[in-house]
N, C-alpha and C positions, 0 to 999 in steps of 0.2 A: 268490798271485792271490786279489783279493776277489770274492765273490761278483757277479753280473750286476746281483742287484736292489740292491746294497748301492751299486754303481756309478751304478745309474741315481740313485737317490734323492739323491746326492751333487750331480749333474749340477740333478737338480732344485733341490736346496736351493741350487745357486751360481747358478739361474739367477732364483730368490725372491729373493736376498738382493740379485743387479742392478737387477731390478723392483723392489726398497724404494729401490735409490739413487738406480734414476731419478725414482723418485714425486717423492724427496725434492728432487733437484736441480731438477724441475719447479716444487715449492710456491715452494722457494728464487728462483727466478725472478721467480714471480709476484711475493711477498711485494717483490724489489726492487723490480719492474714497480708497485706501486702504490707504494712508498714514493719512486719519481720522480714520480707524481701530483701534482697541484696541494693543500695542506694543505685539509681538509676547510672552513676557515673563505670558502676561495674559492669553494664552491659554492653553489646557491642552494637551499637547504631551507625545504619549504612545505608546506603541505595541499593535498589536491587543490583546494580552492575557491581556490587561489594565498594562503592566509594566512600572511606569514613566521612560522620556527619557530626559535626561539634554542637554544643548544647546552643551556641548562642553565633551568631556573627555582627562585624560590625565594619568600621569604614577599613579598618586595618586587613581585612582580608580582601580585598579588590587589589587586582595588580595594576601596575602602569599606569597613565591616566586614565581614569573611569570615565570622564566627559569624553574624549575621543576613541575608546572603547566601545562604549555604550552608545552614543551619540546619539540623533533625533529619527524620530521613525520617517522611511522614506529617503533617508539622506546615509551618504556611505560611511561605515560600513555594513549599513543595513542589520546591526544586530536588535532596533526595536522593532522592525519589519519592514517590509516591501515595498508599502506605500506611505504616503503622508497624513493620509485621512483613515486608512484601515477599514474598519466595518463601519465607521462616522459617514463614509463614501460609498462603501459597496462590501456588502454579506458577502461572507465564502459562497462559492457551488457547494449544493445539498446534493450530492450524490451516489446514491446507493446503488452500491454492484450489486450485478441482476444479471442470470443468466441459466434455464434448464432447459433440458428435453428439446424440441425442436424451435426452430425459428419461431411458429405461431405461439408456441407458448409467452416462448420471453418477449414476442411482439408485445401478447397482452401486458405484462408485468411491467415493460414499459409505460405503458399508457395508465396502468393503474397508478403507476410512481409518479407520471406527472400530472396527473390528477389531482393529489392528495398533496400537492407542492411543492415536489423535488425540481428542481432547476436544471440539472445535465444530467444526460447518461453513464452510466459505468457497464461496460460489456464482461461478461463470464463466459467463458469458451470451454466446451470440454477437451476431457483430456486427449482424445485423438486431435482435434484441431490445432491444442496446444505445441503437441510433435510432432506433429504434419502429416498425420495419418489421413486417408479418407475414413468415412462410415464404414465402409465396406472392407475394410483391408480385416487381416487376420489378430492384429494386434489390438483394432478396435473394439473387439467382439467384448460386448455385454458395457463398454464404457462408455456410451454416445449419448450423451446428454444427460449424464449422469450427475457430471457435477459443472456443469457449462451448461452452454448452447453448442450445438452440431453444427457448423460452418464448411460447407465441403464448396463450395461455389458460389460467380457471382447472381445466380438465381434464389440462393440461400440467405445471402445479404441483401438481397431486396425485399423479402418478407420481413428481416427482420425488423427494418426502417420502415417497414410499410405505415403510413400517415403520418411519419414523424418529418415534420420540416427541417433538411439539415441547413439551410442559411439562417435557422434562431436557435437550433438548440444544440449546444455544443457536443461531444460525444467524448467518452475515454472507453481503450481500447485495453483488455490486460493479455498482451500476447506476446513474444519475444522469438522467439529463434522462424518462425514465418511470418513473422511483424509487418513484411514486406508485400506478401499475398494481399494480408487481410488489407492492408492500406490502400492495396491496388482495388481491392472491390468496393469498399466504398468511397474510394472516386467517382470509380462507373457509377455507383447508385446516387452518386450524387448527377455526376452527368446526365442520368436517366430525370433526373429530378429536374434539370434545367438549373442544376448549384454545379458553376465552374469549382473549380478547386479553392481557387486563390479565396473562396467564401467560408470551405469548408470549418469548422472550426474544432479543436479538440485534441485529443491526446493521444497516442499508440504507446504503447509501453516499450519495446525493442531494447532493453536494457537485456543483452546477452551475456555479458561477463557476471553479475548476479545469479545469471541460470547456471553456470561453471560451478559456481561459490555455493551457490543454495539450494536455488530449488531442480536444479535438475532436468531441466528441460531443453533437449539442444535436438540440432537436426546436423549441422557442421562442425568442422575440426574450429577450434577458436580463429584462426588469422581469415579465412573465408567468411565465418560471421562476423569477424569485425569490419570487415570490408563490405557487407549487405548493408551493415549500419549506419557506414559512411555513407553510402550510395544514399539512406532514407535521405538522413541530412542533407546531401546537397541537392536531392529532388526535392526537398521541400522549402528549404532556401531558396530553390529556384520557382517554385510554384505554389506555394501554401504559407502562403505566410501569418496566416492565422492560427498555423497547424503547430502543437508539439511534437517533434520525429522520434525524440527520445522523453522517458521521465525516467529517470536512472534510482532506481529503488532499492532503498535501505527496506523496506516492511519485511522481504522474503530472506533478508538476511538473518535481521533481527526472529522473526518467524522460527529459520530453525536453531537458533538456542545463542545468539549473539547477546554481547550485551549493548547497551547504549553507546558506548565510546567503541567499539565495534562498530558497531551497523552507522554511525556517523562517520569512520574514517574510511572504510572500503567503501561506502558509497559514494563519498566527496573524491574518493581517489578513481572509483570510475569512471565519475563525470570526468576528472583532469585528462585519465586516458582518449576518454570518445574529444575531447575539445583538441587534443595533440594530434590526433588522428584527422580528424577536419581541417587542421590548420597545416597539415602535411599534405592535404591532399590540394592544399591554395584556395582553402575558402577564407575569407576573410571573419576574423574572430568575434566580430561586431555586427555580422553579418547572420551567424549561427546562434549566438548563444544568450538574444531574447528569447528564442522558443526553445532553452531546455529547460526542461520541470524536472523536480524531483518528487517522490513517492515515500514517507515515513513512514513510519509505524506510531505508534500512539500507544504504548506501554501502561500498566498501573502507577509507577511511582511519579508519581503527579510532578512533582517542580523537577526529576531529573528529566523527564521529557522535556521541558520547556526548557527547560536551559539547552538540553542537545538538539531544539531549532535556534536557538536564537546562537548557539556556536556555528553553525553549519552556514547560515548567514555571512554572519564573519569572513569565517575562512573562505568561503566561495567568494565573494567581493573580494578582498585582498587579494588572493591567488589570480583571478582572473585579471584584477587591476597588474600588480608589479610582476607577474611568473608570465601571463599568455596577453598581456600589452592591451586590453579591452580598453577602448576607451569614450564609451555608450555606459551611461549607467544604467540602461536596461541590460544590460550583458554581466551587468556586476551585482545585479535584484535576483539573490536565489528566489522564487517561489515554488512550493511544493504544494500538492496533495497528503490529504491525512487518512489513515484508515485504521482503527481500532483496533487492537493487539487479538486476532485471531485465537495465537496461539493461550491466550489469559482467560476465555471461555471456557469453562467446566461443564462437563458432561452430567454432575454431578448437580445437584439442586439450581435447576439452569435460571431459574428467577431471578438468581444470585448476580447474573453476568448485564442485567438491564443497567443494573450500579454502576460495574465494575466499566459497562458502555459508555454510561455517562459521565462519568469520570475521567475516562482517557479524552474524550470527546472535549470537555473544558479544558482536556492538558492542550492539546490541535487548537482552540482557539485563542486559549489565552498566549499560547506560541504563535501565534499568529499565521495560521494557514490559511490559503486561498480556495480550497474545493476540502471536501469533509466526505468521508465512510463512519456509517455509523454500524458494528455487526449487528445482528437481531441475535436476543438471545438461546433460540434453540440451535445456534449453527454446529457448535459441538456436538450437535446428535445428527442433523440431516441437511439440507439446503431450508431455508428460511421458508415460514408461512406468508403469506398475506399474512396475518395477523402481527407477525413476530416482526416483521420487515416495515408496518406501520407505527409500532412504537420505535424501533431505531430511527424511523425519519421525525414521529415527534421529538423522540430526545433531541435531535437537532433543533428543531424548531421552539422547545419549552428554553435552551440554551441561547436562543436568539432572541424570542419573545419577550422571555419572563424574570431571567436574571438580571442582567443591568451589566453583565461581563464587558456586552459591544458599547458601552455609551462615553467611554474614555479607551483614549490611543495607550496600549502596552501598560496596562493598569500596573505591572507585576515591574515594569520597569524601573531601576535604581536599588531594587530589593538586595539586600548584603551576601543574602545567602541565594538566590536565584543567580545575581551575575556572581559569585564567585566559586559557584558549580559549575556556570557557563564558560570559568576562567580552565578548570580543570578539564574538561571533557574537551577544550579547543589543544589544550597541553597533549591530553591523550590520542589526539587525531594527528597531531605533530608528529610526535612519536611513533605512530603507525605508519606515516606517511615514510619517513627516514629509512622503517625497516621494507619497507617495499621499494625504495629506491637501491637498496642496497642489493638485495634478488635481482635487479635489473627492470623493475616496474611493474606495473600491475598485471599483463597479460603473462609474464616468466614465473612471479609470484603463482598465480593463477595455474600456471603448468606443474610449478612445482608443491604446489596445494596448502603454504601456508596458509591465507585467511581459512580455506575449509579447516585447519587442523587447531587453531587460535578458537572458530566458531564451538569445534566438537569439542574441545577443554571447559570453553565457557559451558555449554548446555550440561554438561557432565555433570560440572561444581554445580549447578543449580540444583542439578535433580538429587545430590548429595543430601542437597541442604534441608530437598524437599522432605527427602526420608528420612533423614534426621530429626527434622520440625526445628532447625532452624532459620528456617525459613514457611512460615504459614498462609496456605491459602482455604478461607472459610469455604466447608463442605468437602475439601479433599482429604485433608490433613489435620481438620482442625470444625469443631461445630456441625457433627455430620449428625444427620438424621436418614428417617426410613425416606425412599423414593416417593414421590410419585410425578406418574406418567406425563408426560405432556404430548398433546397432539404433535404428527412431524410428518412433513412432506411427504410422499412418495411418490417416484418418477415408474412410470407408467411401462413397464418392459416394450410394449407395442409399439412405442416411440421410436425404440432404434430402428424396424423392420420402417416404420415411416418412412424414415429417415433415409435408410436404405434405398425405400424403395424409387424416391423425389430424387437421386443422386442418378442410378437405373436410368432413371426417365429421361436427366440431363444429356445421359452418355449417348442416349440413340435419337435425339431430339438434333443434333449440335452437329457440327461438319467436323468428323475426324479429321481429313484432309486438313482442313484449316489446323486445330489444335497441332498435330503433325506439327506442321510448319513453324508453329508459332512455338513450343518447346527444341524446336531444333535453332531457332532466334536465342533462344535464350540460352541454351547451351554454347554458341558460337562467342556470344559476348560474354559468358562467365569463365571460356578460356583465354579472350582473347583484354580480359580488362575493363573494356566498360561500366558505364554505370547499368547495374541493374533494374533497376526501378522500370523503365523504359520497355524493358520487354517482356517484364514481369506483368504489366497494364496490359501490355498486349493479349499475352497469353491470356486472361483472365476476363478481357473483352468479348473472347469464343468459345468462354465457359468450363475453361481448362480448371482443372481441380487444383486446389491446395495441395493434395498429396501427389500428383502428376506434375508440378513444377519445382516442390521439394525434391523430387526422386530424380528427374532432370540435373537439377542440380551436385544433386549428390554424386551421381555420375560423373561430374566432370573433381569439382572437393572432395569427393571420400567425406565419410561420419566419424563419427569420435567416440573412443571408449575414454569413462574417467579411470584413473590409477586411485585405487582404493585408500581411502586414510583411516588409520585406526587409532 
């Protein structure tokens, strides 16, 4: 008689063999079902933007002279990258977007990120700051510090960057309509640190055209807003050679529902419009164009995003050289920051967002980005926790340190598929340029709601595809399961009172007479047509608030109401 243990083992082995057989049968059944499906040739293979994808690509899919169109890294037309050595010579800047509550809390987050290996700062401002309202304005109620940091005065900005050497850390600031006021605050913080404007490095977004197109945060009508942008370009050209006065932003256009082709076309056309305004001001294109930068989305369609970046570099180089007469390679060299797609994040199964973000970040790197933000997995639910931010930063570090993708320059250069897709996106962009020019240019196209309508139609099409399961998102309309709770960051409502109290104290301590004179001077220059950056800096020096400066300019320029698009 066999020992019991041996008998039990035999039974277990038999059970395992039976389970294995069952699994083999199930897999065989699945294979049979797959074989019964229609051949793949009958399926609709497209990019996320709806561009048809062939089963295979070869030399015949490349247009023109590939050697000239693709070129070499660091050489015109910069298809393969803006710099010859790319990441072998210098890594991209890891610049995580951060901001919440009051300036004290965000300053702590800045230091936390720098301590964990971040190499540049990226500042998120709250909605009142973005809209030009002080924290104690009636429209700010309940929004102070909720989705970014509240900054009302120079005092706030000084605390925000406390302990951060502005001559050694570059800073990006995501703000547009009141960008001039925030730049003035930053210049004066540098002054208080003993860092002159010419040594400050970083970027301020300032891209007001995409606000009217997509993000909808404005303070003034279109023409005065464009004047203010050009004033900033002129001021930075004369005083801040290391500063990027505009980050021409496709990111928000894509987040609003645009396709990759629309993001590419509208972003570049916005950029060309800023170039034209600066040239009309009398600024030499080679004096300011090297300090223009771009801000693109990295969505989930891996190859389409890479092709989009390549097309952007090539189009920008060609137009700056042939249309706007740039002579310096630096003027033709498009450099960009990449931000992984917030709209691709899902509230369902949020841990899946780690995978999405990693794929999107890799597309940004293989597309040749100079700066990168990776979204945190919990951002579809709330502002990110420290753990989520750390995982997002580690995603970049893993790509850099472990994957080997930075070992060679432009590893996808010459790919038949990628180069063909680059050509297609380029052709789409030029078709949009033609249609916009027929309307009278980008400013007039915005007034007529052309880009807004195109984006709205694209967003509707995408949502219909999701609803009808023509396009699948894991956890949303496929592979769903019961949700697990994720710890979230909660903003203490008391922080709003704290910010308002600091603002009240600033108003008590400053000289109101100095503020009144500064605002009078600002209005005078606004009416007379001079460069507004100088009176804005003068007003900021007297601790005038952002909202007071915006309101003063609105007395001269008026406000703006959009015509709805349906």
